[in-house]
N, C-alpha and C positions, 0 to 999 in steps of 0.2 A: 492755376499754373500749369497743370498737365495739358490742358487744351492748347495753351500757348506754345509750349515747348514741342509738343507732338506736331502742331501745325508747321513749325519750322522744320522739324525732322522730315515730314512728308514733302515739304517744299524742296528739300535738298535731295532726298533719297527715294521719293515716291512712297506709296502706302505699304510697301513691303521692304522696309530697310533691313540691312543685314543684322545678324545677332551681335556683331562687334559694335555697330553703330548704336544699337539700343543699349547695350551694356555700358558703353562709354558715356552716353547721355545720362543714364541712371547714376553712374558714379559721379558725374559732374554735379548733378543736383544735390547729392548728399555732401559733396565737398564744399559747394558754395553755401549750403544751408545745413550746417552740422546738426541742428536740432531735429532734422528730418531723418537722420541716420538711425537704422535699426540696431538693436543690440545683438541680433542673430546674424551669423554669417559675416559677409563683408560690409553689411549695413545698407546696401542699395537694393536688396532683393525685393522689397515691397514695390519698387518702381519697375524693376525688370529682373526676371529670373528665367534663364534658358530652360527649355524643356529637357527632361532626362528620363531615361528608363520608361519610355512610353507616355510620359506626361507632357502636356502642351505647355508652351511658355506662359508665364503669368506675370502679374504686376500691373500697376496703374497705366504705364505706357502701352503695354500690350493690349489691355482692355480698350483703351482709347483708339488704338490702331484698328482693332477688330470692328469697333462701331463705325469708323470711317469707311472701312472696306464694305461693311454690310450696307451702308447707305448708298455707296457707289453702285451696288448691284441691284438696287430697287428700281424697277421700271414701271411706268404707269400702266394700269390695266387698259384694255382696248376700249372699255366703256367710260374711262375717265375723260373729262374734258381736257382739251389741249392746254397745257400751262401757259399763262399769259406772261409775257416778258415785261419787265418794268418799262414804263413810258420813257423816263429819262434815259438817254444813251449811256450805257456803262462807260465809265471813264477809267483810265489807268490811274490807280492810286500813286501817290508820290513814292519814290524809291525809299527803302528803309534807311533810317539815319544810322548814326554810329553807335547806337545802343547795343550792348552785348545782350545775349539771352538772359544772363544773370541780372544785369541792370534793369532790363525790362520787367523781369519777374518780380523784382523787389518793388518797382513802382506800381505794378498792377496789384500786387498784394496790399501795398499801403493804401491805394485808392479804394479798395474794397472796404476797408475798415475806417476810413477817415473822410470827413467833409470839410474839415478846417485844418490848417489855415487856407483860406481861399486862394492865395497866391501860389501855394504849393500844389493845390489841386489843379489849378490851371496849368502850372508848369509841367506837372507829370502827365496831364492829359495831352498837352501839346507834344511832348516828347514821345508818347506812346501812340500818337495819332496814326502814323504811317502803318504800323502793324495792325491796328484796329480797323482802319479803313480797308486794308487788304483782305482781312477776314470777311468784312461785310460785302465787299465787291465780289468776292468769290462765292457769294450766296451761301455762306455758312448759316446755320440755324440762328435766326435773329435772337431768339430767347437766350440761347447759350452765350452769344456775344455780349448781350446786355447783363447777364449774370456775371460775366467776367469784368465788365466795365459799367457798373451801376451808375457812376457819376455822369455818364454821357447824357442821360435824360433827367436825372433828379437834381442836377446842378445847372441853373440858368447860364446860358452863354456857351456851353460846351458843344452843342450841335453847331452853333454859328462858328465856333473856332475850328471845328473839323471841316466845315464847308470851306472856310478860308484856306485851309491847307490844300484842299482839292482845287479850288478856284481862287487863287490869290487876288486876281484883278476884278472879281465879280462880287466880292463880299458886301459892298455898300451900294450896289447898283439900284436896288429898289428905292432907296432914299434919294439917290441922285436923279432917277428918272421920274419919280412921282411928282408931287407938287404941281407946277404949272402944266407939265406935259400930261400928267395923270388927269387933270381937269378937262383935257381935250376929249376924254371919254364922254363927259357930260354933253359937250357940244355935238359929238357924233351921235349920241343917243337921241338928241332932238331931231335928227334927220332920219331916224328909223321908225317913225310913227309913234303912236302913244300906247301900244299894246302892253309894254312893260310897266306903264304907270298904274295899271290895275292891280299889280302885285306889291308895289312899294310907293310910298308917298315921301317926296323930298321937299322940304320947305323952300319957298322962293328965295328967302334971304339966308345965306349961310356964311359963316366965317370961313377963312381959308382952311383951317384944320377940319371943320365939319365937311367942307366940300371934298377934301381928300378922303375922308372916311366914307362919304356917300358914294364915291366912285366904286369902292370895293364892294359895297352892298348892292349896287346896281348891276355889276358884272354878271352874276348868275341869271339875271332876268333878261339881259341883252344877248347873251351867248347861248347857243343851243345846249340843252342838257345832254348827257351821254346816254348810252344804252346799257341795260342790264341783261346778261345772258345767263339763263338758268342752267343747271347741270344737264337738263334735258335738251338744251340747245335753243330754247325759246327766247326770243329777243324782244325786250320791252323797254320803251323809252321812259326815262325818269321825268317827273314833272319839274317845272322851274322852281317850285317851292321846295321840292326834295333836293334839287341841286344847290339852292341857297343854304339849306340847313347842313348839307354835307360840306359846305365851304366855311360858313360862320353860323354856329348855332347860338341864337340869342335867347337867353333865359332871364327871368326876373331878378331884380336886386335881392340879395339875401338867399339865393339858391344854396342849399346845403351841398357842398361839393363832394364830401364822402358818400352821401346818399346818391348823388348824381352818378358817381363812379360805380356804385353797386348796381344801380339800375342799368347803366350802360353795359356792365359785364353780363347781367342777366339777359339783356337784349341780344348781345353777341353770342352767348351760349345757346340761346333758344333759336337764333336765326343767324347762321353763318353768312348769310347774304344781306346782312343789315345795310341800310342806306348809308349811315354815317360811319364810313370806314375811317379809321385813324391813319394818320394824324389829321386833325382839323382844328379850327379855332372856336373857342367858347367865349362869349361875351355876356356879361351880366349887366342888365339895365338898358337904357336907351341906346339904340344902335349908333347914334352920332355923339353920345357922351357916356360911354359905359363906365361903370364904377370899377370893374375888374375884368381882365382879359387873360385867357389861358391858352396855351398850346396843349391840346389833348393828344397824347401819344403813348401807346402801349399801356393803356389803363392808368396813366399818370396825368395829373393836371399841373402843368408848369406855368406859374404866373409870370406875365410880362407887363412892362410899364405902359404899353399902348397897343392899340389894334394893329398898327403897321408893324410893330416889333414882333407880335405874335404871328402875323402872316409871313413875315420874313423868316422867322424860325421854322414855321411849318413848311414853307417851300424848301428850305435847306435840309429839313429832316427827310424829305423824299430822297434826296441825293446821298446824304450821309448814311442813312439806313438801307439804301438801295431797294426802295419799295415803289410800287406804281402809284400813279394818281388815282384817287377815288373815281370810279366810272361816272358817278352822277355829275360831278363838277370838274371833270378833267379838262374841259375847254377853257375854264377860268384859269387853271394852273398853266395850261399851254400858252395862253395869252401872256401871263406874267413871265413865263420862261423866256419867250422870244421877244416880247416888247420891252421888258425891263431888265432882266438878268443877262440876256444875250447868250444863254447856254444852248449849244447846238444839240440836235437830236429830235427825231420825230417830225421832221419838216414835211414829209409826205402825208402825215396824218392831220395836218392843220386844217380845220374846218374853214370853208370860204368866208363865213362871217367873222371868224377869228382873224383870218388873214386881212380882211378889210379893216378891222379895227386896229390891228397892228400898224398898217400903213397910215391910217389917220393919225395915230398917236405919234408916229415918227416924223410926220411932216414938219418941216422947218417954217 
C-alpha cells in the first residue's frame, strides 16, 4: 500500500513533497483504514511524523520517499556497460480511471490475499490496470511491482488483459494473422535453400494445426540469431539452436516442473548472462503435439491451453512488464511484432531477412 500511495504522492508533488502534504496523506490513510491507526499521538505517526528537536522526519511514507530519492541519485560507474533500452517502444499507459487512492488500495490489498472468485480477481485487476501499467512503464523495480500485484503472473489471462488495456485493437492479432497467412512462412522457407532443414525435421503431411505449430518452431532457424555482448564488450553470435531454445524450450513429457524451476534459478544465479532469458515458452512432449505448454516468467510456470496461447501471452508479457526481447531470439519476436501484431517500434533495427519475411507474409 505504501508503495502505491507514495507513487501517487511523488507524481503530484515530486520526490520532496511538503510536510503538510505528507501529514495529510498519513491522516487520510488511518481515516480510511481505522485498524491502521496507532494508539499513540494522533494515530498517523507511524506513517509520517515530522522531525523535531534535531530529529529527522520518520514513518513509512518518509522511508519510502528516501528510497526513491536514493535510487534517483545512483549513476552508473564509468566501467558499467551502457544500459540497454527495451526493444518494444515505450507506450503511454492509459490515463488513470476514476478510482480513488482509497478504492485502489482496497483492491490491491484484496488481490494480494485472494485468488478467488475468479470474476472478482479479473474485475479488480482490470480496474487497477492503469496504475499498475504506469508503474511498470516508469521502469519501477519489477520485483516490487509484482509483489504489489502477485496476481498479474500467477493468474492466467491477467497479462493478456493488461495488454488489451494498452492495445485494445491488437489483443487478438496473432490469432487473426496466423493460420493461412502464417503458413506462407513455410512457402517462403522453401525459397531460402535447405540449410534450416538440418536443424529441424518437419513431416511432409501435416494437419492445419500442426502446420501452424511447425511455423513457430521453424522461425528461429530461418531468421538470424542475435548477438550477446559481455560486460567486457565482446560480441558473440548465438547459435540457431540457442535461439530456438530461447524462444521455445522443448522438454520430455513428465518433466518435473518444480525441479525444472529450481535448476533454472540455479542457472540464472550462476550465470547472469544465461541464454534462456525469461519470459519464454516451455513445451513438454512432441513439438507438434505437446502435452503441456507454459509461459515461463519471473521464475513462474504459467500453464496455457496451447502453444499459440503461450506464445501470445509471452509476447504480451514483454510489453506489460516493459522488458526487452531476449537477445538470442529477438528477431523472431520482432517478426511477430511487425508481421502479426502491428505494434510500432524498432523499425530501424529490423534485420533485412526479417523484413523480407514480413513482406512475404503480408502479400495478398
